[in-house]
C-alpha positions in Angstrom: 5.8 -0.1 10.5 6.5 -3.7 11.1 5.5 -6.5 8.5 4.0 -8.0 11.3 1.4 -5.0 11.9 -0.1 -5.4 8.7 -0.9 -9.0 8.8 -4.7 -10.0 9.2 -6.7 -7.4 10.0 -3.9 -4.7 10.1 -3.4 -5.3 6.1 -6.8 -5.5 5.2 -7.5 -1.5 7.2 -4.3 0.0 5.1 -5.7 -1.0 2.0 -9.1 0.4 3.0 -7.3 3.4 3.5 -5.3 3.3 0.5 -8.7 2.7 -1.3 -10.6 5.6 0.2 -7.0 7.6 -0.8 -7.5 6.9 -4.2 -11.4 6.9 -4.7 -10.7 10.7 -3.2 -8.4 11.3 -5.3 -10.1 10.1 -8.3 -13.7 11.3 -7.2 -12.7 14.4 -5.5 -9.6 15.9 -7.2 -7.6 15.4 -3.2 -4.5 14.7 -4.3 -2.9 11.3 -2.6 -0.8 12.3 0.7 2.7 13.8 -0.6 4.4 11.3 2.1 3.3 8.0 1.0 4.2 8.7 -3.3 8.0 9.1 -1.6 10.8 6.5 -2.0 10.6 4.5 1.3 14.1 5.6 2.8 16.3 2.7 3.9 18.5 3.7 7.2 21.7 1.3 6.7 22.6 -0.7 3.7 21.3 -4.4 4.9 17.7 -2.6 6.6 14.6 -3.6 4.9 13.0 -0.5 3.3 10.7 1.5 5.3 7.4 0.4 5.1 5.4 3.2 6.4 6.4 7.4 6.1 6.7 8.0 9.2 6.0 6.9 13.3 4.1 9.2 14.6 3.0 12.0 12.2 5.0 13.8 9.0 4.2 17.4 7.7 5.0 18.9 4.3 3.9 22.6 3.3 1.1 23.0 5.4 -0.5 19.8 5.7 -0.2 17.2 8.3 -0.2 13.4 8.3 -0.5 11.1 11.7 0.3 7.5 11.1 -2.9 6.0 10.6 -3.4 8.4 7.5 0.0 6.7 6.2 -0.7 2.9 6.5 1.9 2.0 3.5 3.8 3.8 0.8 2.1 3.4 -2.5 5.3 1.5 -4.1 4.5 -1.2 -0.9 1.0 -1.3 -1.4 1.7 -1.4 -5.1 4.7 -4.8 -4.4 2.1 -6.5 -2.3 -1.3 -6.3 -4.8 1.0 -6.8 -8.2 2.4 -10.3 -6.8 -1.3 -11.7 -5.3 -2.5 -10.5 -8.6 0.1 -12.2 -10.7 0.5 -15.4 -8.1 -3.9 -15.3 -8.5 -3.5 -15.0 -12.4 -1.1 -18.3 -12.6 -3.4 -20.5 -10.4 -6.5 -20.2 -13.0 -6.8 -22.7 -15.7 -8.1 -22.2 -18.5 -10.3 -24.9 -20.2 -12.4 -24.4 -23.4 -12.9 -21.1 -22.7 -13.6 -21.4 -19.3 -11.5 -20.4 -16.3 -11.3 -22.2 -13.1 -9.1 -21.5 -10.1 -7.1 -24.0 -9.5 
């Protein structure tokens, strides 16, 4: 998956998919799909890491997932969310116990 595919609507769709998978894991006991939990692959030394587990689909044991089911590795999701939160936190201004975004 190219980073360009994740911009705008693609990124929101990917986040919603990851959030739905999280909800299923938390509330229904359905584990995250194994491929998105695996370490992203890197084909060559200078290549960027793989953002999405597969191009068309993948299978493990008796389960099959298509690319729409696996929008990005959880490592990539965590990296994006963590950096967004850190950037937001550093923009907050606290004055007299009140906070505001600056």
